C-alpha positions as CSV (number, residue, x, y, z in Angstrom):
1,M,68.4,79.0,61.9
2,S,70.3,76.8,59.5
3,A,74.0,76.6,59.1
4,F,73.8,78.3,55.7
5,E,71.8,81.2,57.2
6,I,74.3,81.6,60.0
7,I,77.3,81.6,57.7
8,T,75.8,83.8,54.9
9,G,73.6,86.1,57.0
10,F,73.9,86.2,60.7
11,L,77.7,86.1,61.2
12,P,78.5,88.8,58.6
13,H,75.8,91.1,60.0
14,L,77.0,90.5,63.6
15,F,80.7,91.2,62.6
16,Y,79.8,94.4,60.7
17,S,77.5,95.6,63.5
18,Q,79.9,94.9,66.3
19,F,83.0,96.4,64.7
20,F,81.8,99.0,62.2
21,V,78.6,100.5,63.7
22,T,78.4,102.7,66.8
23,P,74.9,103.7,67.9
24,K,74.5,107.5,68.1
25,Y,75.0,109.2,71.4
26,P,71.5,110.6,72.3
27,F,71.2,114.4,72.8
28,E,67.5,115.1,72.8
29,D,66.0,117.3,75.5
30,L,63.4,115.4,77.6
31,T,62.4,118.3,79.8
32,G,59.1,117.5,81.5
33,K,59.0,113.9,80.3
34,T,58.3,110.8,82.4
35,V,60.1,107.6,81.6
36,I,59.8,104.0,82.9
37,V,62.7,101.6,82.3
38,T,62.2,98.0,83.5
39,G,65.2,95.9,84.6
40,A,67.0,99.2,85.3
41,N,69.0,98.2,88.4
42,T,71.8,96.8,86.2
43,G,73.2,96.5,82.7
44,L,71.5,98.0,79.7
45,G,68.5,99.2,81.7
46,K,70.7,101.1,84.2
47,E,72.7,102.8,81.5
48,A,69.5,103.7,79.6
49,A,68.1,105.2,82.8
50,R,71.3,107.2,83.3
51,H,70.9,108.6,79.7
52,F,67.3,109.6,80.4
53,V,68.3,111.4,83.6
54,R,71.2,113.1,81.7
55,L,68.7,114.2,79.0
56,N,66.8,116.2,81.6
57,A,63.7,113.9,82.0
58,E,61.5,115.1,84.8
59,K,61.0,111.6,86.2
60,V,62.7,108.4,85.6
61,I,61.2,105.2,87.1
62,I,63.6,102.3,87.7
63,A,61.4,99.2,87.7
64,C,63.1,96.1,89.2
65,R,62.4,93.0,91.2
66,T,64.7,93.9,94.1
67,V,64.1,97.5,95.4
68,E,67.5,97.5,97.3
69,K,69.4,97.0,94.0
70,G,67.3,99.7,92.4
71,E,68.2,102.1,95.1
72,A,71.9,101.3,94.6
73,A,71.5,102.0,90.9
74,K,69.6,105.3,91.7
75,N,72.4,106.5,93.9
76,D,75.0,105.6,91.3
77,I,73.2,107.5,88.6
78,E,72.6,110.5,90.8
79,R,76.3,110.7,91.6
80,S,77.3,110.5,87.9
81,T,74.8,112.9,86.6
82,G,74.6,115.4,89.5
83,R,70.8,115.3,89.3
84,T,68.8,114.3,92.4
85,G,65.0,114.0,93.0
86,V,64.5,112.6,89.5
87,I,64.6,108.8,89.9
88,E,62.0,106.7,91.7
89,V,62.4,103.0,92.3
90,W,59.3,100.8,91.9
91,K,59.1,97.1,92.5
92,L,58.3,95.0,89.4
93,D,58.4,91.2,89.5
94,L,57.6,89.9,86.0
95,Q,57.2,86.4,87.4
96,D,54.1,87.6,89.4
97,Y,51.2,88.7,87.3
98,D,49.5,90.4,90.4
99,N,52.6,92.5,90.9
100,V,52.6,93.5,87.3
101,K,49.0,94.6,87.6
102,A,49.8,96.5,90.8
103,F,52.7,98.3,89.1
104,A,50.5,99.4,86.2
105,K,47.8,100.6,88.6
106,K,50.4,102.7,90.4
107,A,51.5,104.2,87.0
108,E,47.9,105.3,86.4
109,G,48.6,108.0,89.1
110,L,51.5,109.5,87.2
111,K,51.0,113.0,85.9
112,R,52.1,111.8,82.5
113,L,53.9,108.9,80.9
114,D,55.9,109.4,77.8
115,I,58.4,106.6,77.3
116,V,58.4,103.0,78.4
117,I,61.4,100.8,77.8
118,E,60.6,97.2,78.6
119,N,64.1,95.9,79.0
120,A,63.7,93.4,81.8
121,G,64.2,89.8,80.9
122,I,65.8,86.5,81.9
123,N,67.9,83.9,80.1
124,T,68.3,80.7,82.1
125,S,69.6,77.3,81.3
126,K,67.3,75.7,84.0
127,F,63.7,74.7,83.4
128,V,61.6,76.5,86.0
129,K,57.8,77.2,86.0
130,A,56.4,80.6,86.9
131,G,52.9,81.9,86.3
132,G,51.8,78.8,84.6
133,N,54.6,78.9,81.9
134,E,58.3,78.2,81.6
135,S,59.8,81.1,83.5
136,T,61.5,82.6,80.4
137,I,58.2,82.8,78.6
138,T,56.4,84.2,81.6
139,V,59.0,87.0,82.0
140,N,60.1,87.8,78.5
141,V,56.7,87.3,76.7
142,T,53.5,87.1,78.8
143,S,54.3,89.6,81.5
144,T,56.1,91.9,79.1
145,F,53.0,92.1,76.9
146,L,50.7,92.2,80.0
147,L,52.6,95.3,81.3
148,A,52.6,96.9,77.8
149,L,48.9,96.6,77.4
150,L,48.2,97.8,80.9
151,L,50.3,100.9,80.4
152,L,49.0,101.7,76.9
153,P,46.0,103.7,78.1
154,K,48.2,105.9,80.2
155,L,50.6,106.4,77.3
156,Q,47.7,107.3,75.0
157,Q,46.3,109.6,77.6
158,S,49.6,111.4,77.9
159,G,49.4,112.6,74.2
160,K,52.9,112.5,72.8
161,V,54.3,109.1,73.4
162,N,57.7,108.1,72.0
163,A,57.9,104.3,72.2
164,V,57.0,101.1,73.9
165,T,59.8,98.5,73.2
166,P,59.3,95.1,74.6
167,T,61.1,92.0,73.2
168,L,59.6,88.6,72.5
169,T,62.2,85.9,72.8
170,I,60.9,82.7,71.4
171,L,61.3,79.9,68.9
172,P,58.0,77.9,68.8
173,E,57.7,74.4,67.3
174,K,56.0,75.4,64.0
175,S,54.2,72.0,63.7
176,A,53.1,71.9,67.3
177,P,49.3,72.3,68.0
178,S,50.2,74.8,70.8
179,V,53.3,76.9,70.9
180,F,53.0,77.5,74.6
181,E,52.5,73.9,75.4
182,T,55.6,73.0,73.5
183,L,57.7,75.6,75.3
184,N,56.2,74.5,78.7
185,D,57.4,70.9,78.0
186,E,60.7,70.4,79.7
187,K,61.8,67.9,77.1
188,T,61.5,70.5,74.2
189,A,61.7,73.9,75.9
190,R,65.4,74.4,76.2
191,S,66.3,73.3,72.7
192,T,63.6,75.5,71.3
193,L,64.3,78.7,73.3
194,R,68.0,78.7,72.7
195,D,67.9,78.7,68.9
196,L,66.5,82.1,68.2
197,E,65.6,85.5,69.6
198,A,62.6,86.6,67.6
199,P,61.6,90.1,68.4
200,G,58.0,91.1,68.3
201,S,56.4,94.5,68.6
202,V,53.8,95.0,71.4
203,C,50.8,96.6,69.9
204,L,49.2,99.0,67.4
205,S,47.9,102.3,68.4
206,R,47.5,105.6,66.7
207,D,48.8,107.5,69.8
208,C,51.8,105.3,70.5
209,T,55.0,104.3,68.7
210,P,55.8,100.7,69.4
211,A,59.1,99.2,68.3
212,S,61.4,96.3,68.9
213,Y,65.1,96.7,69.3
214,R,68.2,94.6,69.2
215,P,71.0,96.1,71.4
216,A,73.6,93.5,70.2
217,R,75.9,91.6,72.5
218,R,77.6,93.4,75.4
219,Y,80.4,92.1,77.6
220,D,78.4,92.4,80.8
221,Q,75.5,90.5,79.3
222,L,77.6,87.5,78.2
223,R,79.4,87.4,81.6
224,H,76.1,87.5,83.5
225,E,74.3,84.8,81.4
226,L,77.2,82.4,80.7
227,A,79.8,82.9,83.4
228,R,78.5,80.0,85.5
229,E,78.7,77.7,82.6
230,I,81.7,79.0,80.6
231,D,84.4,80.8,82.4
232,S,87.9,80.9,81.0
233,A,90.6,83.4,80.1
234,V,90.0,82.8,76.4
235,F,86.2,83.3,76.8
236,R,86.8,86.6,78.7
237,A,89.2,87.8,76.1
238,I,86.9,87.0,73.2
239,T,83.9,88.7,74.8
240,R,85.9,91.9,75.5
241,V,87.0,92.0,71.9
242,F,83.7,91.3,70.2
243,C,81.2,92.9,72.6
244,R,80.0,96.5,73.0
245,T,80.3,98.3,76.3
246,T,77.0,98.5,78.3
247,E,76.8,102.2,77.8
248,V,77.1,101.9,74.0
249,G,74.6,99.1,73.9
250,S,72.1,101.1,76.0
251,R,72.0,103.8,73.4
252,T,69.9,101.6,71.2
253,L,67.2,101.4,73.9
254,V,67.3,105.2,74.4
255,N,67.2,105.9,70.7
256,A,64.2,103.5,70.3
257,G,62.4,105.4,73.0
258,L,63.1,108.7,71.2
259,S,62.0,107.5,67.8
260,G,59.0,108.7,66.0
261,K,56.1,107.1,64.0
262,E,58.4,106.0,61.3
263,T,59.4,103.1,63.6
264,H,55.8,102.1,64.4
265,G,55.7,98.3,64.6
266,K,59.2,98.0,63.2
267,Y,62.3,96.1,64.3
268,L,65.3,98.2,65.0
269,S,68.9,97.1,64.9
270,D,71.8,99.6,65.3
271,D,69.2,102.4,65.4
272,T,68.0,101.4,61.9
273,I,64.7,99.8,60.7
274,T,65.8,96.2,59.8
275,P,64.0,93.2,58.5
276,C,63.1,90.6,61.1
277,A,64.5,87.1,61.1
278,P,63.6,84.7,58.3
279,L,61.4,82.8,60.7
280,V,59.3,85.9,61.2
281,E,59.1,87.2,57.7
282,G,59.8,84.1,55.7
283,K,57.6,81.3,54.5
284,G,55.0,80.5,57.1
285,G,56.0,83.5,59.2
286,A,52.6,85.2,59.2
287,E,50.9,81.9,60.2
288,L,53.4,81.4,63.0
289,Q,52.9,85.0,64.3
290,S,49.1,84.5,64.2
291,K,49.4,81.3,66.1
292,I,51.6,82.8,68.8
293,W,49.4,85.9,69.0
294,R,46.1,83.9,69.4
295,E,47.6,81.9,72.2
296,L,49.1,84.9,73.9
297,V,45.8,86.8,73.8
298,G,44.2,83.8,75.4
299,Q,46.7,83.9,78.2
300,L,46.4,87.6,78.7
301,E,42.6,87.6,78.8
302,G,42.9,84.8,81.4
303,I,45.1,87.0,83.6
304,Q,43.2,90.3,83.0
305,P,39.8,89.9,81.3
306,G,39.2,92.5,78.6
307,I,42.8,93.7,78.5
308,T,43.1,93.4,74.7
309,K,40.2,95.7,74.1
310,V,42.7,98.5,74.3
311,L,44.0,97.5,70.9
312,E,40.5,98.0,69.3
313,V,41.2,101.6,68.3
C-alpha cells in the first residue's frame, strides 16, 4: 500500500470505522443450531462463542490448540450466560494438517452444522516453518482453507448454512514465479507479510454463504501481538483510545455468521459489504488471485487428494 493510498484511503476509513461505527448487537435466535468457532479460547473467538451461546445455539464448539485453555473459556462463558451443556471443546492445531483432518472427520459425526467461524490465526515477527510453509501461511491460509473445504460437505448436508468466514492474510510478490516460494523465503517473507492483510473468501457453493470479515483493531489484539516488541504507557494509552473492545469487535464475526446469501463471496467491514483492497480488485488483481489460488489448490491437493472436488457443484 502506497503512502498516498494510506493517507487518502486507509487512514480516513480506519478513523471513521473506529470512532463513528459500532457493529450491531446480535439478537437472532439460534435455537437448534450448531456452531464451530476456531481460536475461541481467547479474544474475538471467545467473545463470539459467548454471543452464540447467549443466542440459544444448541451446540457451540470451541476449537483451539490447547484444550485446557478452551475449558477455561468454556467455564467463563457458562458463568456469564448461565447456560451449561452447550459448549464442547475440541482440539484444533492449524500447524498440523493431520490434526485438521481429524477435526473435520470428527465434525462429520455432528447431527448438523450451521455456522463455522474460522477466526484462528497467528501474527508473528519470527520466521518459523510449519507444514512446509512459513507458519503464518500454514495457519492463516493453507490450514484455514483446508478446514473450510473439509467441513463444506457437512455444511451443505445440513441444509441451511449461514456462513463460512476464513481470512487470507497475505501480500505476495506480484512478479515472483511462485507466491508461496516467495513467502517461504526468510529474506522476503517478513517484509511481504506485514504490508497487507488481504482477505479472501473460502469457496463457492449454492448451499453455503461464504464471506470474509474485518473486525477492525481491538485493544487486546494489539497488546497480544505487539506487547513484546512495543510496550510503553503512550502505546497503551493510544490503543485504548483507538481500539474497539473485544466484545464489540466480536459482533462482526457473529453478524457475518448470521448473514444471508447477499454476502456470498463478499468482503464485510463493519457489517457492510465493502470493496476489497486495491491489490485485490485493482490492476492485476484478478491475475494475482488466480496465481495464489492455483498454488493453494496444488498444496491442498497434496495434503488431501481430491479435496477441491467439493467446489465442482
